[in-house]
C-alpha positions as CSV (number, residue, x, y, z in Angstrom):
1,M,42.0,83.6,88.6
2,E,41.8,80.0,90.1
3,Q,43.4,79.2,93.4
4,L,47.2,78.8,93.5
5,I,48.3,75.1,94.0
6,P,51.1,74.8,96.8
7,L,54.5,74.1,95.4
8,D,57.2,71.8,97.1
9,V,60.5,73.5,97.5
10,R,62.0,72.0,94.6
11,K,59.3,73.0,92.4
12,Q,59.3,76.3,94.0
13,Q,63.2,76.9,93.3
14,I,62.7,75.7,89.2
15,L,59.5,78.2,89.0
16,K,61.6,81.0,90.6
17,A,64.5,80.2,88.1
18,V,62.2,80.0,84.8
19,V,60.7,83.3,85.9
20,S,64.0,85.2,86.2
21,D,65.5,83.4,83.5
22,Y,62.8,84.2,81.2
23,T,62.6,87.9,82.3
24,E,66.1,88.7,81.6
25,T,66.2,86.9,78.1
26,G,62.8,86.6,76.6
27,V,63.4,83.2,75.6
28,P,62.0,79.9,76.9
29,V,63.7,78.2,79.3
30,G,65.2,74.9,79.0
31,S,66.7,72.1,81.4
32,H,70.2,72.5,80.5
33,A,70.3,76.2,81.2
34,L,68.4,75.6,84.6
35,A,71.2,73.1,85.4
36,T,74.1,74.9,84.5
37,K,73.1,78.6,85.4
38,Y,70.8,78.0,88.6
39,L,70.5,74.5,89.8
40,V,73.7,72.8,89.5
41,A,72.9,70.4,92.4
42,L,70.1,69.0,90.3
43,S,70.6,66.7,87.3
44,S,68.8,67.7,83.8
45,A,66.6,64.7,84.2
46,T,65.0,65.6,87.1
47,I,64.6,69.1,86.0
48,R,63.1,68.2,83.3
49,N,60.1,65.9,85.3
50,E,59.7,69.0,87.7
51,L,59.1,71.3,84.5
52,A,56.6,68.8,83.1
53,S,54.9,69.1,86.4
54,L,54.7,72.4,86.4
55,V,53.3,72.5,83.2
56,E,50.8,70.0,84.3
57,I,49.7,72.1,87.2
58,G,49.5,75.3,84.9
59,Y,52.4,77.7,86.1
60,L,54.4,77.1,83.2
61,L,53.7,76.8,79.2
62,Q,55.6,74.8,76.6
63,P,55.2,77.3,73.5
64,H,56.4,74.5,70.9
65,T,57.0,71.0,71.5
66,S,60.6,71.3,71.2
67,A,61.0,74.6,73.0
68,G,61.8,75.3,76.8
69,R,59.3,76.7,79.3
70,I,57.6,80.1,79.8
71,P,55.6,81.4,82.9
72,S,52.2,81.1,82.6
73,D,50.0,84.1,84.3
74,Q,49.1,81.9,87.2
75,G,53.1,81.1,87.6
76,Y,53.8,84.7,87.6
77,R,51.1,85.0,90.3
78,Y,52.6,82.4,92.3
79,Y,56.0,84.1,91.9
80,V,55.0,87.3,92.9
81,D,52.9,86.2,95.8
82,F,55.3,83.9,97.5
83,L,58.6,83.6,95.8
84,M,59.7,87.3,94.7
85,E,62.1,89.0,96.8
86,E,61.8,93.1,96.3
87,E,65.1,94.4,95.4
88,E,66.4,97.8,97.2
89,L,66.5,100.9,95.1
90,P,69.7,101.1,93.5
91,A,71.7,104.6,94.2
92,A,71.8,105.3,90.5
93,A,68.0,104.9,90.1
94,R,67.4,107.2,92.9
95,R,69.4,109.8,91.5
96,Q,67.8,109.3,88.3
97,I,64.4,110.1,90.0
98,E,65.8,112.7,92.0
99,S,67.2,114.7,89.0
100,L,63.5,114.8,87.6
101,F,62.1,115.9,91.4
102,G,64.7,118.3,91.7
103,E,62.8,121.4,91.3
104,P,59.3,120.1,91.0
105,P,56.7,122.3,89.2
106,G,54.5,124.6,91.5
107,N,51.3,123.2,90.0
108,L,49.5,119.8,90.0
109,E,49.5,119.0,86.4
110,G,53.3,119.5,85.8
111,L,54.0,117.4,89.1
112,L,52.0,114.5,87.7
113,E,54.1,114.9,84.2
114,V,57.0,114.5,86.2
115,A,56.1,111.5,87.8
116,A,55.3,110.0,84.7
117,M,58.4,110.7,83.3
118,A,60.3,109.5,86.2
119,L,58.3,106.0,86.1
120,A,58.8,105.5,82.3
121,L,62.6,106.2,82.6
122,S,63.5,104.2,85.4
123,T,60.9,101.2,84.9
124,D,61.2,100.9,81.1
125,A,57.4,100.7,80.9
126,V,54.4,102.8,80.1
127,S,53.8,105.0,83.3
128,L,50.2,105.7,84.4
129,V,49.0,108.3,86.7
130,T,45.8,109.7,87.7
131,G,45.1,113.2,89.3
132,P,43.6,113.7,92.7
133,Q,40.3,115.2,92.0
134,A,39.7,116.2,95.5
135,L,42.7,118.5,95.5
136,S,42.4,119.9,92.1
137,A,38.5,120.9,92.4
138,T,38.7,122.9,95.3
139,M,39.1,126.7,95.3
140,K,42.0,128.3,96.6
141,H,41.8,132.0,95.6
142,V,40.3,134.3,92.9
143,D,41.4,137.7,91.4
144,L,39.5,140.1,89.1
145,V,41.4,142.5,86.9
146,S,39.6,144.9,85.0
147,L,40.8,144.6,80.8
148,E,37.9,147.2,79.3
149,P,34.5,148.2,79.7
150,R,32.3,145.0,80.3
151,H,35.3,142.5,80.3
152,A,37.7,141.4,82.9
153,L,40.5,138.8,83.4
154,L,39.4,136.2,85.6
155,I,42.3,134.5,87.5
156,L,41.2,131.3,89.5
157,V,43.8,129.1,91.6
158,L,42.4,125.9,92.8
159,E,44.5,123.7,95.4
160,G,47.5,122.0,94.0
161,N,47.9,125.4,92.2
162,V,46.0,124.5,89.3
163,I,45.5,127.8,87.4
164,R,43.0,129.2,85.0
165,Q,43.2,132.6,83.4
166,Q,40.2,133.5,81.5
167,A,39.0,137.0,79.6
168,I,35.1,137.0,80.5
169,E,32.2,139.4,79.5
170,L,30.5,141.0,81.9
171,P,26.8,141.8,82.3
172,A,27.4,145.7,82.9
173,D,30.4,147.9,83.2
174,A,32.5,147.3,86.4
175,D,35.7,149.1,87.3
176,Q,38.3,147.7,89.1
177,E,37.4,148.9,92.7
178,T,34.0,147.0,92.2
179,L,35.9,143.7,90.7
180,S,38.6,143.7,93.5
181,A,35.7,143.9,96.0
182,L,33.7,141.1,94.5
183,A,36.9,138.9,94.5
184,G,37.3,139.5,98.3
185,Q,33.9,138.7,98.7
186,I,34.4,135.4,97.0
187,N,37.5,134.5,98.4
188,A,36.1,134.9,102.1
189,E,33.0,133.0,101.6
190,L,33.9,130.3,99.1
191,R,37.6,129.4,99.8
192,G,38.2,125.8,100.5
193,L,34.9,124.7,98.7
194,D,34.6,122.4,95.8
195,A,32.4,123.0,92.8
196,A,29.3,120.9,94.2
197,A,29.4,122.9,97.6
198,I,29.5,126.3,96.0
199,G,26.7,125.5,93.6
200,A,24.6,124.2,96.4
201,R,24.8,127.6,98.0
202,P,21.6,129.3,97.9
203,P,21.9,132.9,96.4
204,A,20.8,135.5,98.8
205,G,21.2,139.7,99.2
206,A,24.5,140.1,97.2
207,A,24.7,136.6,96.3
208,S,22.1,137.6,93.5
209,D,24.2,140.3,91.8
210,P,24.2,139.6,88.2
211,L,27.8,140.3,88.1
212,R,28.6,137.8,91.0
213,Q,26.7,135.2,89.4
214,R,28.6,135.8,86.0
215,V,31.8,135.3,87.9
216,L,30.4,132.0,89.8
217,K,29.3,130.5,86.3
218,H,33.1,130.9,84.9
219,M,34.4,129.4,88.1
220,L,32.1,126.4,88.5
221,A,32.5,125.6,84.8
222,F,36.4,125.3,85.1
223,M,36.4,123.6,88.4
224,S,34.0,120.8,87.1
225,A,36.0,120.4,84.1
226,V,39.2,120.2,85.9
227,G,37.5,117.4,88.1
228,Q,36.4,115.4,85.4
229,R,39.9,115.8,83.5
230,H,41.7,114.5,86.5
231,D,40.1,111.4,86.6
232,A,41.5,110.7,83.4
233,V,45.3,109.2,83.1
234,V,48.4,110.9,82.2
235,V,50.5,108.4,80.2
236,H,54.0,109.5,79.4
237,D,55.8,108.5,76.2
238,G,57.0,105.4,78.0
239,V,54.8,103.8,75.3
240,R,58.0,103.4,73.2
241,N,59.0,101.1,75.9
242,L,56.2,98.6,75.2
243,L,57.0,98.6,71.5
244,R,60.9,97.5,72.1
245,Q,59.4,94.5,73.9
246,P,59.6,91.5,71.6
247,E,55.7,90.0,73.0
248,F,54.4,93.5,71.3
249,G,56.0,92.9,67.7
250,D,52.7,91.6,66.4
251,V,51.0,94.8,65.0
252,E,47.5,93.9,66.1
253,R,48.6,92.8,69.5
254,V,50.3,96.2,70.3
255,G,47.3,98.2,68.5
256,Q,45.0,96.6,71.0
257,V,46.9,97.8,74.1
258,L,47.6,101.3,72.7
259,E,44.0,101.6,71.7
260,V,43.3,101.2,75.5
261,V,46.4,103.4,76.7
262,E,45.2,106.5,74.4
263,E,41.8,106.3,75.7
264,A,42.5,108.1,78.9
265,Q,38.8,107.9,79.8
266,V,38.9,104.1,79.5
267,L,42.0,103.4,81.5
268,G,40.7,105.4,83.9
269,R,37.6,103.7,84.7
270,V,39.9,100.5,84.6
271,L,42.3,101.9,87.6
272,A,39.5,103.2,89.4
273,S,37.7,100.0,89.6
274,L,40.6,98.4,91.3
275,E,40.7,98.4,95.1
276,L,43.9,99.7,95.9
277,D,45.5,100.2,99.7
278,N,48.8,101.7,100.6
279,G,50.9,98.8,99.2
280,V,51.7,97.8,95.6
281,R,49.1,95.7,93.8
282,M,50.2,93.5,90.7
283,V,47.3,92.6,88.3
284,I,49.0,90.1,85.9
285,G,47.8,89.0,82.4
286,A,44.2,87.4,82.6
287,E,43.5,89.2,85.8
288,N,42.8,92.4,83.7
289,D,39.2,93.0,83.2
290,L,39.9,94.6,79.7
291,E,40.8,91.7,76.9
292,Q,42.9,94.2,75.4
293,L,45.5,94.2,78.3
294,R,45.4,90.5,78.9
295,A,48.8,90.1,77.3
296,C,49.9,92.8,80.2
297,S,50.5,93.4,83.6
298,L,49.6,96.4,85.8
299,V,51.7,97.5,88.7
300,L,50.0,100.2,90.9
301,T,49.9,102.0,94.0
302,T,48.5,105.3,95.4
303,Y,49.9,108.5,96.5
304,S,48.9,110.8,99.2
305,A,47.3,114.2,98.6
306,G,47.6,115.9,102.2
307,D,45.7,113.6,104.6
308,T,43.8,111.8,102.2
309,R,44.7,108.9,99.0
310,G,45.3,111.5,96.3
311,G,45.2,109.5,93.0
312,T,46.9,106.1,91.4
313,I,50.3,105.9,90.1
314,G,51.6,102.7,88.4
315,V,53.2,101.0,85.2
316,L,52.0,99.1,82.2
317,G,54.2,96.4,80.7
318,P,54.3,92.9,79.7
319,T,53.8,90.2,81.9
320,R,57.3,89.4,81.5
321,M,58.1,92.2,83.9
322,R,60.7,93.0,86.3
323,Y,58.5,93.0,89.3
324,P,61.2,93.0,91.8
325,Q,62.6,96.1,90.6
326,V,59.3,97.9,89.6
327,A,57.7,97.6,93.0
328,P,60.5,99.7,94.7
329,R,60.7,102.6,91.8
330,L,57.1,102.8,92.1
331,R,56.9,103.2,96.0
332,Y,59.8,105.8,95.8
333,V,58.1,107.9,93.2
334,S,54.8,107.6,95.1
335,A,56.3,109.0,98.0
336,R,58.1,111.8,96.3
337,V,54.5,113.0,94.8
338,G,53.2,112.7,97.8
339,Q,55.9,114.9,99.4
340,A,55.8,117.6,96.4
341,I,52.0,117.9,97.5
342,D,52.3,118.5,100.8
343,R,54.7,121.3,99.9
344,M,51.8,122.8,97.5
345,L,49.3,122.7,100.4
346,G,51.7,124.2,102.6
């Protein structure tokens, strides 16, 4: 996006008023509405002149000759960078979020679903949450339970309490004592390692045992699949929030957005490509690399997973988004996710 042109105080006041009014109503804003609701000290004629200047600069658009003005993508960018005053999180919104996190699930996947639900409900937008691959693909504990000759139940627990239970076929008969001994060896040697580290360990001595190799094969397959899956995006049914917005009354436009939202891997790559620090980042309209999302804004941040960055958490909605309200809700949910993961890690 082009470099932003500085504005004088009066133009800043008018741009801020247009953004505020259009965000609330979805209706193009005229000089009369601005003069009566926001800028009573200015005449309608003065406001009209300033509106025309803001259109010429590129911060406002005039959809129709007789219509009022609406913010452009550049106008929204100037607003969020220089004019926006982030609101405090209201007590009611805090209670709504806490009601969902009151008894968070004991596993990572359930926690991400709770986070997505909390964001969708509190922002009226589509919630997006990516999982922390490093946590989800690290071994925590394994158990083996004898089922019948040459079959056992493999119970694999990964960091974040991601659990896999799978009946596996064994290369030879093995009683419970043998299976328990093998599980103990694997726990002692491999706890805290990820799939790559486990796969790179050279077989030696007992490590070349066919029973051990069969168990490790199933463990590695699941750990690799989990790592890939958590690169994807959890999308809650906040998609309905998008459909209620007048900007998405056009079937073709909403179809383009949903095409991306429903392709978790595509959206996951989009989020992974964005440089995020500990703050909140807003990607507005044409700033999106994907053409299908250029009628939308993404508001994103990260959450922690232990001592490291965990994943991305955010919302997707129309560019006419309540940015001052969305940002504090996003920060709060991000903090709650980090706290819940810290408890999981003990």
